[in-house]
TORZABA-91761 format. One record per residue: residue number from 1; residue in three letters; x negated, y negated, z of N, C-alpha, C in turn. Coordinates in pm, whole numbers. Each point is the difference from the previous one (the first is absolute). Layout:
 seq type    n_X    n_Y    n_Z   ca_X   ca_Y   ca_Z    c_X    c_Y    c_Z
 NUM  ALA      X      Y      Z      X      Y      Z      X      Y      Z
...
***
This chain:
 seq type    n_X    n_Y    n_Z   ca_X   ca_Y   ca_Z    c_X    c_Y    c_Z
   1  MET  -4090  -1220  -2555    126    -19    -97    -34    -48   -123
   2  THR     48     65   -108    -37    -13   -149     62   -134    -33
   3  ARG    -20    -54   -105     68   -112    -72    155     39    -39
   4  LYS     16    121    -48    136     44    -40     87     21    138
   5  GLN    -57     64    101     80      8     99     24   -148     97
   6  ARG    -86    -83    -12     38   -124     46     99    -57    -83
   7  ARG     13      9   -122     95    -72    -91    151     69     36
   8  MET    -18    123      5    123     68     31     70    -33    126
   9  THR    -83    -17    101     14    -38    157     83   -148      1
  10  ILE    -61    -76    -88     52   -143     -6    134     -3    -65
  11  ILE      3     94   -102    124    -13    -65    114     75     79
  12  GLY    -29    110     47     85     43    112     56    -76     95
  13  GLY    -90    -70     61     33    -91    119     81   -121    -35
  14  SER    -16    -36   -136     70   -122    -54    161     52    -38
  15  LEU     -8    137    -45    151     50     -7     64      6    113
  16  ALA    -71     19    116     69     42    128     46   -135     66
  17  VAL    -99   -112    -24     41   -122     33    128    -53    -62
  18  LEU     -3      1   -148    115    -24    -75    123     69     53
  19  ALA     11    131      5    106     76     61     51    -48    131
  20  LEU    -79    -34     85     38    -51    123     68   -135     -7
  21  ALA    -64    -87    -86     51   -131    -32    157     23    -36
  22  ALA      3     85   -119    127     25    -68    113     51     89
  23  ALA    -41     91    102     91     54    119     46   -113     85
  24  LEU    -95    -85     14     36   -100    115    107   -103    -65
  25  VAL    -15    -27   -129     71    -86    -55    144     38    -41
  26  LEU     21    127    -50    115     74    -14     77     20    137
  27  ASN    -81     31    107     80     13    140     60   -150     58
  28  ALA    -89    -96    -49     42   -137     56    128    -42   -104
  29  LEU     15     22   -120    104     -7    -84    124     88    -21
  30  ARG    -13    122    102    104     78    -19    142    -46    -10
  31  ASP     44    -74     46    150    -64     19      0    -87   -123
  32  SER   -102    -56    -59     31    -89   -114    -17     58   -126
  33  ILE    -32    125     12    -17     72   -142    130     49    -73
  34  VAL    104      2     93    141     63    -50     44   -137    -65
  35  PHE     59     35   -128     55   -121    -78    100    -75     60
  36  PHE    103     77     74    101    -59     54     67     93    120
  37  SER     66    -58    102     50     77     71    158     -5     -8
  38  THR     72     99     38    142      9    -12     76    -45    122
  39  PRO    113    -38     23     84    -30    107    -29    120     83
  40  THR     24    122    -30    -21    101    111   -146     -1     44
  41  MET    -93    -33    -76   -130      8     79    -28   -144     59
  42  VAL     74    -94     -9    -19   -107     72     63      9    138
  43  ALA    117     79     -3     56     30    127    -72    118     85
  44  GLU    -67     83    -81    -62     95     68   -134    -44     77
  45  LYS    -68    -87    -79   -120    -62     54     26   -104    112
  46  HIS    123    -69      3     22   -111     81    -95    -97    -15
  47  VAL     -4    -60   -128    -79   -116    -45      8   -110     94
  48  GLU    -99    -64     42     15   -127     74     33   -116    -71
  49  PRO     82    -94     36     27   -127    -63   -139    -65    -30
  50  GLY    -34    -60   -114    -76    -61    -52   -116     56    -78
  51  LYS     -1    141     19    -81     77    -88     35     19   -142
  52  ARG   -100    -55    -92     53     24   -140    -10    118    -70
  53  PHE     87     33    -64     -6    126    -82     99    -15   -121
  54  ARG     19    134   -100     78    -24    -93    117    104     27
  55  LEU    108    -44    -28    134     77      8     58     23   -136
  56  GLY     24    128    -21     64     63   -110    129     68     24
  57  GLY     89      4    -96    110     62      2     85    -33    -89
  58  LEU    149     29      7     98    -41   -110     71   -120     71
  59  VAL     50    -91    -85     75    -99     54    144     47      1
  60  GLN     76      8    135    122     45     30    123    -91    -94
  61  PRO     56     82    -54    110    -68    -87    106    -65     95
  62  GLY     33   -130    -33     89    -77     78    -60    -86    112
  63  SER   -155     14     14    -62    -52    119    -73   -137    -24
  64  LEU     17    -37   -153    -67   -110    -47     75   -128     22
  65  GLN    -54    -98     77     66   -131     34   -107   -112    -39
  66  ARG     62    -89    -80    -96   -112    -36     62   -132     91
  67  GLY   -119    -75     40     45   -110     96    -57   -138    -82
  68  ASP    -26    -96     78    -50   -117    -47   -134      1    -26
  69  ASN    -76    -84    -88   -127     -9    -33    -60    124    -16
  70  LEU     57     86   -100    -50    112    -40    -22    111    109
  71  ALA     55    -18    125     -2     95     77     86    123    -23
  72  VAL    -63    116     31     84    112    -29    -13    119    106
  73  THR    103     68     43     -1    103     86     40    123    -83
  74  PHE    -69    120     41     56    132    -36    -24     99    101
  75  GLU     31    127    -49    -52    105     87    -68    111    -91
  76  VAL   -119     43     57    -88     85    -82     34    147     70
  77  ALA     27    120    -54     21    133     51    -61     82    -90
  78  ASP    -28    126     86    -91    109    -66    110    137     18
  79  GLY    126    -15     30     64    118     28     15     42    147
  80  GLY   -108    -34     91     30     50    138      8   -133     86
  81  ALA    -48   -123    -45    -12   -107     80     21   -148    -80
  82  LYS     45    -94     49     18   -132    -74    -85    -95     91
  83  LEU    -30   -116    -67    -89   -107     64     55   -137   -105
  84  PRO     70    -79     89     19   -129    -65   -120    -95    -30
  85  VAL      8    -60   -127   -123    -73    -38     39   -132    -24
  86  ALA    -63   -109     19     27   -118    -30   -110    -59    -69
  87  TYR     32    -83   -118    -95    -37   -114     26   -151    -25
  88  LYS    -87    -91    -18     41   -125    -65    -91    -36   -112
  89  GLY     82     17   -136    -94    -29   -125     78     53   -107
  90  ILE    -56     -4    -94     36     83   -137    -18    125    -16
  91  LEU    115     76      6    -33    135     -9    -22     56   -160
  92  PRO    -69    110      5    -20     45   -146    107     37    -93
  93  ASP    -14     13   -114    113     20   -101     51    136     16
  94  LEU    -74    100     31     53    151     28     67     20    123
  95  PHE     -8   -102     95     56     17    129    165     12    -14
  96  ARG     48    111     53    154     -3     16     19    126    117
  97  GLU    136    -14     34     19     96     80     16    150    -40
  98  GLY    -47     91     79    -27    140    -32   -131     11    -82
  99  GLN    -75    -95    -13   -125      7    -76   -130     27    112
 100  GLY    -88     47    -35   -131     21     71    -74   -153     24
 101  VAL    -49    -15    125    -62   -119     35   -105     17     99
 102  VAL   -129    -68    -26    -92    -26     99    -26   -141     49
 103  ALA     10    -21    115      3   -137     57   -125     22    104
 104  GLU    -64   -113      5   -123    -37     93     25   -108     90
 105  GLY    -18     39    126     13    -98    100     -1     55    150
 106  SER     85    -51     73    -33     41    157    129     23     60
 107  LEU     36     89    109    112     -6     81      6   -123    100
 108  ASP    121    -74     18      1   -114    104     63     88    138
 109  ALA     21    -88     83     17     44    148    168     75     -1
 110  HIS     56    -20    -98    143     43      3     10    127   -110
 111  GLY   -114     50    -32     12    113    -79     10    -13   -140
 112  VAL     10   -154    -72     36    -13   -123   -154    -13    -81
 113  PHE      9     57   -121   -135     -1    -67    -18   -142    -84
 114  LYS    -86    -75     38     -5   -119    -49   -107      0   -142
 115  ALA     56      0    -98    -86     43   -124    -45   -140    -65
 116  ASP   -142     23    -50    -45   -139    -66    -33     53   -151
 117  THR     -2    122    -30      9     38   -143     89    111    -25
 118  VAL     68      8   -103    108     94    -31    -48     42   -134
 119  LEU    -32    146    -26      8     50   -154     87    119    -12
 120  ALA     39    -21    -96    133     91    -46    -60    119    -82
 121  LYS     46    108     22    -65    115    -67     82     30   -120
 122  HIS    -61     43   -104     98     48   -138     24    141     30
 123  ASP     95     58    -66     54    136     30   -132     75    -62
 124  GLU     17    149     51   -130     63    -60     30     61   -129
 125  THR    113    -24    -63      7     54   -138    -39    -94   -118
 126  TYR    -51   -123     67    -80    -62   -115   -101     41    -81
 127  MET    -13     -8   -100   -113     56    -84    -33    -80   -116
 128  PRO   -115    -11    -52    -18    -92   -135     39     54   -117
 129  LYS     71    -75    -88     61     49   -132    -86    111    -63
 130  ASP   -140    -23      4    -60     99    -85    -11    137     59
 131  VAL     -2      5    137      1    116     83    145     80    -33
 132  ALA    103    -83      0    154     46    -11     -6     70   -135
 133  ASP    -51    -75   -113      8     48   -153    -88    120     -4
 134  ALA   -102     20     63   -103    106     -5     72    133     60
 135  LEU     97    -20    107     71     92     68     89     63    -84
 136  LYS     60   -127    -63    125     61    -91    -55     83   -110
 137  LYS   -131    -16    -68    -33     66   -113    -52    132     46
 138  GLN    -71     17    113    -13    153     66     89     66     45
 139  GLY    145    -45     -1    124     72     50     -2      5    154
 140  HIS    -73    -83     87     -5      8    148     75   -124     42
 141  TRP     77    -54    -69     79   -128     34    114     72    105
 142  LYS     35    -54    107    106     30     86    102    -89    -31
 143  ASP    135     28     31    109    -75    -16     17   -116     85
 144  ASP    -56     44    130      3   -129     97    -88   -104    -21
 145  TYR   -112     20    -96    -51   -112    -13     62   -105    -86
 146  GLY     87     35   -105     84   -106    -64    116    -32     63
 147  ALA     11     28    128    140    -29     70     -1   -157      0
 148  LYS   -105    -67     22      3   -136      8    -62    -62   -133
 149  PRO    101    -98    -66    -61    -30   -156   -109   -105     12
 150  ALA    -87     -1    -92   -113    -95      2     56   -139    -25
 151  ALA    -57   -102     57     26   -142     23    -10    -33   -188
 152  THR     84   -100    -18    -41    -28   -144    -18   -162      0
 153  THR    -49    -57   -113     -4   -160      0    120    -38    -55
 154  ALA      3   -138    -36    114    -73    -37     26     71   -157
 155  GLN   -117     32    -60     10     59   -139     42    144     -2
 156  GLY     25     80    108     32    118      6   -102    115     -3
 157  ASN   -128    -75    -18   -136     99      5    -35     68    152
 158  PRO    -28     97     25    -45     53    117   -131    -78     51
 159  GLN     -4    -48    115   -115    -69     65   -122    110     26
 160  GLY     -7    119    -27   -114     86     12     -6    105    108
 161  ALA    111      7    105      3     86    100    142     66     -9
 162  VAL     -1    143     41    113     61     25     31     34    150
 163  ARG    106    -53     22     44     36    159    100    109     25
***
């Protein structure tokens, strides 16, 4: 076997071992790769109590209830199913009913999602002011981009984002 053939054999073997390792890691993390599970996915998978996962969906209007010591309960829905969520802590500024949310925690024995982290998702129409201005100049501005006015400071100046 020549030197070049030996080198190519080593490189090929190394790539095969690397591909096998990557396949094993991806297979082991198959369920964790999903950014979040929806209430419908949780119901279909029959997630056992105590298993940690991320829950995502919309906060149901009228479901938000505040309790003592920063305790909050609300329902998260995805159009097909609803899941009650209990959280104790300070909620993000963007959190509100009808808004997207991602919560991290686990189900308890009663089917209530006990969240230890709650992240509010901003709407998908957010874009930086520079991008919005460039779209206006190019004539690609859609009317629904401007449906929500930009936030302003106390002096009336825009804060730099069009919503």
